[in-house]
MARBA-225136 format. One line per field, with one value per residue (C-alpha): residue number from 1; residue in three letters; x, y negated, z. Coordinates in steps of 0.25 Angstrom, whole numbers, plus 5000, padded with zeros to 4 digits. Layout:
! residues N
resi	[NUM,...]
resn	[ALA,...]
c1	[X,...]
c2	[Y,...]
c3	[Z,...]
This chain:
! residues 523
resi	[1,2,3,4,5,6,7,8,9,10,11,12,13,14,15,16,17,18,19,20,21,22,23,24,25,26,27,28,29,30,31,32,33,34,35,36,37,38,39,40,41,42,43,44,45,46,47,48,49,50,51,52,53,54,55,56,57,58,59,60,61,62,63,64,65,66,67,68,69,70,71,72,73,74,75,76,77,78,79,80,81,82,83,84,85,86,87,88,89,90,91,92,93,94,95,96,97,98,99,100,101,102,103,104,105,106,107,108,109,110,111,112,113,114,115,116,117,118,119,120,121,122,123,124,125,126,127,128,129,130,131,132,133,134,135,136,137,138,139,140,141,142,143,144,145,146,147,148,149,150,151,152,153,154,155,156,157,158,159,160,161,162,163,164,165,166,167,168,169,170,171,172,173,174,175,176,177,178,179,180,181,182,183,184,185,186,187,188,189,190,191,192,193,194,195,196,197,198,199,200,201,202,203,204,205,206,207,208,209,210,211,212,213,214,215,216,217,218,219,220,221,222,223,224,225,226,227,228,229,230,231,232,233,234,235,236,237,238,239,240,241,242,243,244,245,246,247,248,249,250,251,252,253,254,255,256,257,258,259,260,261,262,263,264,265,266,267,268,269,270,271,272,273,274,275,276,277,278,279,280,281,282,283,284,285,286,287,288,289,290,291,292,293,294,295,296,297,298,299,300,301,302,303,304,305,306,307,308,309,310,311,312,313,314,315,316,317,318,319,320,321,322,323,324,325,326,327,328,329,330,331,332,333,334,335,336,337,338,339,340,341,342,343,344,345,346,347,348,349,350,351,352,353,354,355,356,357,358,359,360,361,362,363,364,365,366,367,368,369,370,371,372,373,374,375,376,377,378,379,380,381,382,383,384,385,386,387,388,389,390,391,392,393,394,395,396,397,398,399,400,401,402,403,404,405,406,407,408,409,410,411,412,413,414,415,416,417,418,419,420,421,422,423,424,425,426,427,428,429,430,431,432,433,434,435,436,437,438,439,440,441,442,443,444,445,446,447,448,449,450,451,452,453,454,455,456,457,458,459,460,461,462,463,464,465,466,467,468,469,470,471,472,473,474,475,476,477,478,479,480,481,482,483,484,485,486,487,488,489,490,491,492,493,494,495,496,497,498,499,500,501,502,503,504,505,506,507,508,509,510,511,512,513,514,515,516,517,518,519,520,521,522,523]
resn	[MET,GLU,GLU,ASP,HIS,LEU,GLY,LYS,PRO,LEU,LEU,GLN,LYS,LYS,GLU,TYR,PRO,ASN,CYS,PRO,GLY,CYS,LYS,CYS,ALA,TYR,LEU,GLN,HIS,PRO,ASP,ALA,LYS,LEU,PRO,PHE,LYS,GLU,TYR,LEU,ASN,LEU,PHE,CYS,LEU,VAL,LEU,ALA,SER,SER,ILE,PRO,ILE,SER,SER,LEU,TYR,PRO,PHE,LEU,TYR,PHE,MET,VAL,GLN,ASP,PHE,HIS,ILE,ALA,LYS,SER,ASP,GLU,ASP,ILE,GLY,TYR,TYR,ALA,GLY,ALA,ILE,GLY,ALA,ALA,PHE,MET,ILE,GLY,ARG,ALA,ILE,THR,ALA,ALA,HIS,TRP,GLY,LEU,ILE,ALA,ASP,VAL,TYR,GLY,ARG,LYS,PRO,VAL,ILE,VAL,ILE,GLY,LEU,ILE,SER,VAL,ILE,VAL,PHE,HIS,THR,LEU,PHE,GLY,LEU,SER,THR,ASN,PHE,TRP,MET,ALA,LEU,SER,SER,ARG,PHE,PHE,LEU,GLY,PHE,PHE,ASN,GLY,MET,LEU,GLY,PRO,ALA,LYS,ALA,TYR,ALA,SER,GLU,LEU,THR,ASN,ALA,ARG,ASN,GLN,ALA,GLN,GLY,MET,VAL,VAL,VAL,SER,THR,SER,TRP,GLY,LEU,GLY,LEU,ILE,LEU,GLY,PRO,ALA,ILE,GLY,GLY,TYR,LEU,SER,GLN,PRO,ALA,LEU,LYS,TYR,PRO,ASN,LEU,PHE,GLY,ALA,GLY,SER,LEU,PHE,GLU,GLN,PHE,PRO,TYR,LEU,LEU,PRO,SER,LEU,CYS,ASN,THR,VAL,PHE,CYS,ILE,GLY,LEU,LEU,PHE,PHE,VAL,PHE,GLN,LEU,PRO,GLU,THR,LEU,HIS,ILE,HIS,ASP,ASP,ILE,GLN,ASP,VAL,LYS,GLU,GLU,GLU,SER,ALA,THR,GLU,GLN,PRO,TYR,GLY,ALA,CYS,ALA,GLU,SER,LYS,GLY,LEU,ILE,SER,ALA,VAL,ALA,VAL,GLU,GLN,THR,ASP,ASN,HIS,ILE,VAL,SER,LEU,SER,GLN,THR,GLU,MET,ASP,LEU,LYS,ILE,SER,LEU,PRO,GLU,ASP,GLY,LEU,ILE,GLU,ASP,LYS,HIS,MET,LYS,ARG,SER,LEU,PHE,THR,ARG,LYS,ALA,PHE,ILE,GLY,VAL,MET,ILE,PRO,TYR,CYS,LEU,TRP,ALA,LEU,HIS,ASP,MET,ALA,HIS,THR,GLU,VAL,PHE,SER,LEU,TRP,CYS,ILE,SER,PRO,ARG,SER,ASN,GLY,GLY,LEU,SER,PHE,THR,THR,VAL,ASP,VAL,GLY,HIS,VAL,LEU,SER,ILE,SER,GLY,PHE,GLY,MET,LEU,VAL,PHE,GLN,PHE,VAL,PHE,PHE,PRO,LEU,ILE,ALA,ASN,PHE,PHE,GLY,PRO,ILE,MET,ALA,THR,ARG,ILE,ALA,ALA,VAL,LEU,SER,VAL,PRO,LEU,VAL,ILE,ALA,TYR,PRO,VAL,ILE,ALA,THR,LEU,ASP,GLY,TRP,MET,LEU,MET,VAL,ILE,LEU,ASN,LEU,ALA,SER,LEU,VAL,LYS,ASN,ILE,LEU,SER,ASN,VAL,VAL,TYR,GLY,ALA,THR,PHE,LEU,LEU,ILE,ASN,ASN,SER,VAL,PRO,GLN,ASP,GLN,ARG,GLY,VAL,ALA,ASN,GLY,LEU,SER,LEU,CYS,LEU,ASN,SER,ILE,SER,LYS,ALA,MET,GLY,PRO,ALA,GLY,GLY,GLY,SER,LEU,PHE,ALA,LEU,GLY,GLN,THR,ARG,GLN,ASP,ALA,TYR,ILE,LEU,PRO,GLY,ASN,GLU,LEU,VAL,PHE,THR,VAL,LEU,GLY,PHE,VAL,ALA,VAL,LEU,SER,ALA,ILE,THR,THR,PHE,GLU,PRO,VAL,LEU,PRO,ARG,SER,THR,ASP,HIS,PRO,TYR,SER,ASP,ASP,ASP,LYS]
c1	[5000,5011,5019,5006,5005,5020,5018,5008,5011,5007,5006,5002,5009,5004,5002,5000,4989,4995,5009,5013,5023,5013,5004,5014,5021,5014,5025,5035,5028,5036,5026,5024,5027,5036,5027,5030,5022,5029,5043,5039,5036,5049,5057,5052,5055,5069,5071,5067,5076,5088,5088,5092,5104,5111,5103,5113,5126,5125,5124,5131,5144,5137,5128,5141,5147,5134,5136,5150,5156,5167,5180,5183,5177,5186,5180,5165,5166,5168,5156,5148,5152,5147,5133,5133,5137,5127,5115,5122,5127,5113,5108,5119,5115,5100,5099,5100,5089,5080,5081,5078,5066,5061,5062,5054,5043,5043,5050,5040,5042,5057,5054,5044,5054,5065,5056,5053,5067,5070,5059,5065,5080,5082,5074,5082,5095,5090,5088,5102,5109,5122,5131,5126,5111,5114,5122,5112,5100,5107,5111,5096,5091,5100,5097,5081,5081,5082,5074,5083,5086,5071,5068,5077,5071,5057,5060,5064,5051,5042,5045,5049,5063,5062,5059,5069,5079,5069,5064,5078,5080,5069,5077,5091,5086,5078,5089,5100,5091,5089,5104,5105,5093,5096,5109,5101,5090,5101,5108,5096,5089,5099,5102,5089,5090,5103,5099,5085,5083,5070,5064,5071,5074,5082,5077,5070,5070,5080,5090,5091,5091,5098,5098,5084,5076,5083,5079,5065,5062,5065,5057,5044,5046,5047,5035,5027,5033,5027,5014,5019,5027,5015,5010,5022,5019,5026,5034,5039,5032,5027,5021,5019,5021,5026,5015,5010,5006,4997,5002,4995,4992,4994,4983,4988,4986,5001,5007,5019,5024,5022,5026,5029,5031,5040,5040,5043,5042,5029,5032,5025,5032,5028,5035,5039,5041,5054,5059,5062,5061,5052,5058,5053,5047,5044,5056,5048,5040,5051,5066,5068,5068,5062,5066,5057,5065,5060,5056,5046,5053,5055,5067,5070,5085,5087,5083,5095,5106,5112,5114,5129,5130,5125,5137,5128,5123,5137,5142,5132,5135,5149,5148,5135,5142,5154,5146,5138,5151,5155,5142,5139,5153,5152,5138,5145,5158,5151,5143,5155,5163,5153,5152,5167,5175,5182,5195,5194,5190,5175,5164,5160,5145,5133,5123,5114,5125,5126,5111,5111,5121,5114,5100,5105,5112,5099,5090,5099,5101,5086,5084,5096,5091,5077,5080,5094,5097,5087,5093,5107,5104,5097,5108,5121,5115,5117,5131,5137,5129,5135,5149,5148,5142,5153,5164,5159,5158,5173,5178,5166,5169,5184,5182,5175,5188,5189,5175,5178,5188,5177,5169,5156,5146,5156,5157,5142,5140,5151,5147,5133,5136,5146,5136,5125,5133,5138,5124,5119,5131,5128,5114,5117,5125,5115,5104,5112,5116,5102,5099,5111,5107,5093,5099,5108,5098,5084,5072,5069,5082,5082,5077,5088,5098,5095,5095,5108,5114,5109,5116,5129,5127,5124,5138,5144,5136,5140,5154,5152,5149,5158,5170,5166,5165,5178,5185,5180,5185,5199,5200,5197,5210,5219,5217,5232,5235,5244,5235,5220,5219,5206,5193,5201,5203,5188,5183,5194,5190,5175,5179,5187,5175,5167,5177,5176,5161,5163,5173,5164,5153,5162,5162,5165,5160,5147,5141,5135,5122,5117,5115,5102,5091,5094,5091,5094,5106,5113,5123]
c2	[5000,4991,4994,4991,4977,4974,4978,4967,4952,4946,4931,4926,4915,4902,4890,4875,4869,4855,4859,4854,4865,4876,4871,4873,4886,4894,4888,4896,4909,4920,4921,4906,4899,4887,4874,4867,4854,4852,4854,4845,4834,4837,4837,4823,4818,4823,4817,4804,4804,4808,4799,4787,4794,4794,4784,4773,4780,4776,4761,4760,4756,4744,4741,4739,4731,4722,4720,4714,4720,4728,4720,4729,4740,4750,4747,4749,4764,4761,4752,4762,4773,4766,4763,4778,4783,4774,4783,4795,4788,4784,4798,4804,4796,4800,4813,4822,4814,4815,4830,4830,4821,4830,4842,4835,4827,4834,4833,4824,4811,4812,4813,4802,4793,4797,4793,4779,4777,4779,4769,4758,4759,4764,4752,4743,4749,4745,4731,4730,4717,4720,4731,4731,4732,4743,4750,4748,4753,4765,4768,4766,4775,4786,4783,4785,4795,4809,4816,4827,4835,4837,4839,4851,4857,4854,4861,4874,4873,4872,4886,4900,4906,4912,4899,4891,4890,4884,4875,4869,4867,4857,4848,4851,4848,4836,4830,4833,4828,4815,4814,4815,4807,4796,4792,4794,4784,4775,4775,4773,4763,4754,4740,4741,4727,4730,4743,4741,4726,4727,4733,4725,4712,4700,4695,4708,4714,4725,4715,4709,4723,4732,4744,4744,4752,4765,4763,4758,4770,4780,4771,4772,4787,4788,4780,4790,4801,4795,4801,4815,4816,4817,4829,4837,4847,4845,4858,4855,4863,4853,4859,4849,4858,4871,4881,4891,4905,4913,4927,4939,4951,4965,4976,4979,4964,4963,4950,4952,4938,4924,4915,4900,4891,4878,4867,4871,4886,4893,4907,4917,4929,4941,4941,4950,4946,4948,4943,4928,4928,4929,4938,4939,4952,4947,4942,4942,4931,4923,4923,4915,4920,4911,4912,4908,4904,4904,4889,4892,4883,4889,4888,4890,4895,4887,4874,4871,4875,4864,4863,4861,4874,4881,4887,4889,4874,4868,4878,4872,4858,4858,4862,4854,4841,4843,4845,4832,4825,4830,4828,4813,4809,4815,4808,4795,4797,4803,4790,4781,4789,4789,4773,4770,4765,4775,4768,4773,4788,4785,4786,4772,4776,4767,4770,4775,4785,4790,4791,4800,4810,4811,4813,4825,4831,4829,4836,4848,4849,4849,4860,4868,4866,4871,4882,4888,4884,4893,4905,4901,4899,4913,4920,4914,4909,4895,4897,4902,4892,4881,4886,4889,4875,4868,4875,4872,4857,4856,4858,4849,4837,4838,4838,4824,4816,4825,4822,4807,4809,4813,4804,4804,4815,4825,4816,4816,4831,4835,4824,4828,4843,4840,4831,4842,4853,4845,4841,4855,4860,4850,4853,4868,4865,4856,4866,4877,4870,4865,4880,4883,4872,4878,4892,4887,4883,4888,4882,4873,4866,4864,4849,4845,4854,4847,4834,4836,4842,4829,4821,4828,4828,4813,4811,4818,4811,4798,4801,4806,4793,4785,4794,4797,4782,4779,4790,4785,4771,4777,4785,4772,4766,4778,4780,4782,4791,4803,4813,4813,4800,4792,4800,4813,4811,4808,4821,4830,4826,4829,4843,4845,4842,4852,4863,4860,4862,4875,4880,4877,4887,4899,4905,4902,4887,4892,4904,4914,4915,4901,4909,4914,4907,4905,4917,4918,4926,4914,4906]
c3	[5000,5004,4991,4983,4989,4987,4972,4969,4969,4982,4976,4963,4955,4960,4951,4956,4948,4950,4946,4932,4931,4934,4924,4912,4918,4907,4898,4904,4903,4895,4884,4883,4870,4868,4870,4858,4861,4874,4868,4857,4867,4875,4862,4858,4873,4873,4859,4863,4875,4868,4856,4864,4869,4855,4846,4849,4844,4829,4832,4846,4839,4832,4845,4853,4841,4842,4857,4854,4867,4861,4858,4846,4838,4844,4858,4853,4857,4872,4873,4864,4873,4886,4880,4875,4889,4897,4894,4899,4912,4915,4913,4921,4933,4933,4925,4938,4945,4933,4934,4948,4946,4935,4945,4955,4948,4934,4920,4914,4923,4920,4905,4905,4912,4902,4890,4896,4898,4884,4880,4889,4889,4875,4870,4878,4872,4858,4863,4869,4865,4873,4878,4892,4889,4880,4891,4902,4893,4889,4904,4909,4897,4903,4917,4916,4905,4912,4902,4897,4910,4913,4898,4898,4911,4905,4892,4899,4907,4895,4891,4895,4896,4882,4875,4884,4872,4863,4874,4876,4861,4862,4872,4866,4852,4855,4863,4853,4842,4849,4850,4835,4831,4841,4833,4820,4825,4830,4817,4808,4816,4822,4816,4808,4803,4796,4790,4787,4784,4777,4789,4800,4794,4800,4813,4817,4831,4826,4821,4835,4841,4830,4839,4844,4834,4837,4852,4848,4839,4851,4860,4852,4851,4866,4869,4860,4868,4881,4878,4875,4887,4896,4888,4893,4904,4917,4920,4934,4945,4955,4968,4979,4991,4995,4993,5003,4998,5006,5010,5004,5012,5007,5007,5021,5025,5027,5022,5013,5011,5006,4995,4994,4983,4983,4973,4959,4962,4958,4956,4966,4971,4979,4992,5003,5018,5025,5038,5034,5019,5007,4996,4982,4977,4962,4955,4942,4948,4954,4953,4966,4980,4991,5005,5016,5028,5042,5042,5030,5020,5006,4998,4983,4983,4971,4977,4986,4975,4969,4954,4956,4963,4950,4943,4930,4930,4932,4921,4911,4915,4911,4896,4895,4900,4892,4879,4883,4884,4870,4863,4868,4865,4851,4849,4853,4845,4832,4830,4833,4824,4812,4813,4816,4803,4794,4798,4812,4808,4808,4797,4795,4796,4798,4809,4798,4793,4807,4808,4795,4801,4815,4808,4800,4813,4821,4811,4809,4824,4827,4817,4823,4837,4835,4826,4830,4844,4851,4843,4846,4861,4862,4853,4859,4873,4877,4882,4869,4861,4869,4868,4853,4850,4858,4851,4837,4840,4842,4828,4823,4831,4829,4814,4814,4811,4798,4794,4795,4783,4774,4765,4757,4756,4762,4775,4776,4774,4784,4794,4794,4795,4807,4814,4813,4818,4829,4834,4833,4841,4852,4853,4854,4866,4872,4870,4876,4888,4891,4892,4900,4910,4912,4913,4924,4935,4940,4934,4947,4944,4929,4931,4940,4932,4919,4925,4932,4919,4912,4922,4920,4905,4905,4912,4901,4890,4896,4895,4881,4874,4883,4881,4867,4864,4871,4864,4851,4854,4858,4845,4837,4843,4840,4825,4823,4835,4832,4840,4838,4831,4831,4831,4831,4846,4848,4842,4847,4861,4858,4853,4866,4874,4866,4868,4883,4882,4876,4886,4897,4892,4897,4910,4921,4918,4912,4918,4908,4916,4910,4897,4903,4911,4926,4936,4950,4948,4941,4950]
């Protein structure tokens, strides 16, 4: 009789009717399909948030020139690097806090605040009339825009484990596409009174503010998205109090145990009473054990463990931050290199030429991410995918000075191909590391983990434009150096950082356990 009683579940799974996370828990059912409508909205939100990050690079050289703050053209790189780094410095200060807020109050409030910050501060950047206004507007844009971390956690919570790679493709693709389309928009739409005098004649608003139109276009896009963001479901489980669950009695009227649920933990579990502890009998219902001390307080064993004590999480952060440093420095240097004169090893491109190159890269990268990235991530695993992409980037960036010696149609073909491949490789790394971050922590720490990773990532990305701009300015002054003259120094250093990113994907730095979703056996 007692065995029969123990063989059936004593408690049923409890759902909270007022909890937004419980209402959309069906999305994580093993048989649930990918929610395309929700992911489409998320795609547009992340895209709108990422476009401002890189839209300034095609015209930043000319913008600094117009501010008349640089004493010579060789010094422009230093000021351009400072403006490019300001966004990442602001984001580094608050990214972890936005992740914490998303874990307490929900993902949607942080996303809405991030969207509003883009509307306000990106527009102010377009209206900048001096260096300090541009610098401060970029800083506050990063300070108040904490969307990416919660968006990555949100993407993993909208679907089940089987579709997680496809879900993360949405975030990584939209983010990467924004970083490509941003420069394209900036290149085509900056200085419109000069490029399109028939549309924007003398005395127009855009002659007074030549860099406003790229910002204004994204601002209008963001205003339209404000309506759709409220259509997204909230995935965070919000339970007001610790819930008491009544004990069930067996057929012999003997109590066998009780179960309690704390905030954010809703799985019911059959329990067996021992001296001072409640021990799980059903590991299929729940992968955590909850201890009940004598004082009656319930603790989740994950709650007190700091992210900095998780070897897997720290292991992922090292290649992730190194790659962010490499990628943002490359983004800054690529546009400066294209625009700089041929006499200094550049290509003498206009902002429209840069826009053409980056538009082609963006389209090709978008197709690749949606069609091929899930296959690559599932076939190689996120660790190997990161390693291969980082290694292949090295000879590509080192070859840029050779590309600069070409001319005519050969230059355009080779440059577009190189830019396309480089951006595809970058987005493979970002998509794979997004998976590794979520695999390195339990679900109840994903918001904080993605926020903290964004904070550390932002520090690296702040160093990228500042370091890349300074390195580029240094290269311009040593065209006749015996070792690594001019731009050879810049692109060799970029290749070296990519090598470090690949090396850190090996053990003992990056545990192999991050290749699969987190389990209690992972340390």
